[in-house]
N, C-alpha and C positions, 0 to 999 in steps of 0.2 A: 635131787635132779642129777641125771646121768651127765656124763660129759659130752655125749654125741649131740645134747640138746644145745649147746652152744655152737655147734658150726653151721655156716651159710648155707642156705639151700641151694643145691644145684640146678640153674637154667640150661636148659636143651632147646636151641634154635635148629628147625629144620628149614634148609632153603628148600623152596619147590622148583625144579626143574621143567621148563616149559619145552615140548617135543612140538616141532612141526611150526610154520608159518601162522598160523590161525586165520581168523576172518579178518581181511582189511577195507570191509565196504564193496559197494559196486559202482563208483564213480568213474573206474577204468573202462567199465561195459559202456555207458553212455559216450564217453569219448571217443572209443573204437566204434561205435554205432555212427555217430555223425562223420568220422572219417570214412565209412565206408559209403555213406549216403553221398558226400560232397563226391569221391571217386567215381559214382554210378553217373552220377548228374554228369560230371565233366566228359566221361567217355560216351553218353547217350548226345550231348552237344557236338563232340567230335563226329559222330555219326552223322548227325543232322546237317553237319557242315558239306559233308561229303556226299550224303544223300541227296541232296535238296537242290534245285535251281536257284538263279537268282531273284525271280519272281517270288518263288515259293519263301524264300528267305525275307525278303521285302515285305510280304504279306505276314509273314511272323511278327517282324518287328513292329509292324503298324498294329498287329492286334495287342502287344503289351506297351504300345504308347499312342493311345487313343488322341484325336486333335478334336478341339471343337469347332462345329461346321458354322460358316459364317455366310449368311443370306447374303445374297448380292442385290438385293432390292431394298433400296432405304426411302424413307420418306423426305416429302420435301416439295414446295412447289416451283415457280420460276424465280430465279437468284438463289439466295441463300434461306431456304426454306420459305420464303415468301411473307415472311413475319407470322408463320403458323407454327405450330409445336411439330416436331418431328413425329409425333404420335397422333397427330391430326387425321380422322378418319375421312375428312373433306378434302385432304390434299392428294392430287395424282401421285403416285409413287415414281420413281425413276429407275430403271434398269442400270446395272454398273458398266453396260456396255454404251450407253448414249441416252439422251433423253428422250421423253413420251412424243409421239407426234401432237399430241393436243396441245400440249404446254409446253412448247420447247425453249431452252433457254437462250439466250442471246446468242449464243457461239454455234447454235441448231443441236450440238452434241456434246456430249463432256468427255472430250478430247483431250484434255489439257491444253487447249491452244485455242484461239478466236478464227484461225485461220487467214489473220490479217499479216502482213510483215509492218516493221516500225515504221516504214514512210507511208502506211496508209494503202498500200498496195495489197493486192491479194496473193498471199503467200503461195497460193497452189500454181498459178500463175506465172510466178518463178520459178517454180521448180516444172514447169513444163505440163501442168495439169494432171494430177494424180489419178483423179476420177476420170478424165477423160482417157489414159492410159486403160483403166480397169475395163471402161466402155469398149474400147478398141479389141482388148482380148476377149471379152465377152461373144463380141459380133465374130469372131474368127472361130470360136468355138463352135457357137452355133453354126456355122456355115459349115466346118467340119465335121461335127458331129449330128447334125439336123436336130439339134434341141428347139423344139417348138416348130419345126417344119421338115422339110425336104433336105437331106444331107446333099451336098455337091459332090460328095465323095462316093464311087461305087462302092459295094462291100466286098469284094475282094481288094481293091486299095486301101482300105481301112486297115487291113491286117499289116500292113508296110508304115502306120503312120501311129506315132505316138507325139504329145503335146505335154509341155510344162512351164511353168513361169518361173524364172529364177530373178536374181538382183539385177543381173544385165538385161532381161527381157524375156519375151515369150519365145519358147525353143519349140520348132515343129523338125521332128526328128523323122527321118526315113530310112529303112534298112532293109538289108537281105532276108529274105525266108528261102529255107531249104528248096532249091530248083527254080528261085524267083530273084535273079541278082539284078541291080541296079545298072550296073556297068558289065560288060562283057569281061570276063577272064584277063586279069593282066594287062587293061587297057583302060582308056576314060573314054571308050564309045558308050553311049547310053543305050541301053535296052529300051523295046517299047514299054515296060513298066515305068521307067522313069520317065521315060516320056509323057505318058499320061500322068504321073504324079507331077511333074512341073508344070501342066495345065493348070491341076488343082491348086498349087501354092502359088502360082501367078496369081490367079482369080483370087484367094483368099488375102492374098500380100494387097493388091489392088484396093483392099476396101478400108485400110488405114495408108499412112503417109510416114509410117515410123523406116526409119534406116535399117539396112539388112547387112547382116555377116552371115557368112558362111564356112563352116567347117567339114571338112573331109576324114574319115577314119578308116581304118585297115583291120582286118585282122591278121594274127603273126602267121608266119608262114611256118610249114611243119619241122622245115629244116634249115640249119642256119647257112644263108648263102652268101658269099664272098661279095657280089654285090647286089645289095637288098635295094629295090626300088621305090619302097615304100614310100618314101618323102617326096619323092617326085611326082609318083603315081599319085597321092592322096592331093598334091598342090595342082596337077592337072586336073584331077576330077572336080575339085573345088572351083576351079575356073571353068570348067564346061557347064557346072550348074549355073553357075552365074550367066553364062552365055545364054543358057536356055531360057532362063528368065528374062533377059532383056528382050530375046526374040520373041517373047509372049507378052510384051505390053511394059514392063516393068523400067522405070527409068533409072539410066546408069549411073545417075548422081545419088541414088539412094543406097547403091552398094558401099561400105565402108571398109569392109574387110573380109578376104578370104583368106584359107588358112587350112595348110597340109598337117595333119598331127601324127600320121603315119601311124604305127601299131602302139603307142606310147599312152593310149586313153582307152581302156576298155569298157565295154556296156556290160560284159557277163565276165565270169571268172576265167571262163577257159578264153584262154587266149586265140584259138584257133578257130573258136565258133565263127558262123557265118555271121551271127547276128551284129558281130563288131563289124562290119561292114555298112558303113550308113553314112549320111550325109545328116548336118544339122543347120536349119537356116532361122537364124534368130532376128525377129522383129526387136530391134534396140529400143531402151527404153527412151524416150526424149527427155526425161528431166535427170539425165544423168551425163 
């Protein structure tokens, strides 16, 4: 045996060198795509908020938050269902605005109160009769507008009149038109137009017995005046209107207030518009 056979074998280890980063998977692509989608949705939302109106935005919001409709008609008879089931087909239904005419409840209408006061008197009588007030306003509307018959107001006069009902009462508003003023410029002298309108207002006010308040308004002057007469002039015009109505038969005791508002309460945005020259005759509520 030779001497070389007793030597240990030589083992050579070779280290493999990796060049480049290699492949790490595609998870980052998914995260990046989600980020881009979210940014696109964000900018789309910003554009929609800027390009739509309030009504359109509300419509979009309602689309994504639907509500369950609730019918206003419920079953039941006189009293609490009248001993019948709510699903009974033999029971007259009641609308949410009041009882049926055929089978009315004890309080006539489901309005949350019986209409009677604690001491047994009619609550509406204590308040001056709300139903009577509504009936009075209806009569005046019919007389002015000719609802159900002839109107006492000429067609040209109707252009000067608007009416509305507020918490204070019914307001009959008469106002200037271009070339057709109620008073002569800068004075409290009434024109023929106002005299004719006073006849109409006296007639319709005679249909009821409500107290009356009168307010006068003016448009603003085109220039600033050192001595602006609008306060005194509107007060004089309100007083003149009261005198005209008294001359036409309305009792003096019905007039509770006359006010000059100057140019501080506008009917239209333009402070110098002739529409701001107006008189307001208020038939005051008797239950206030």
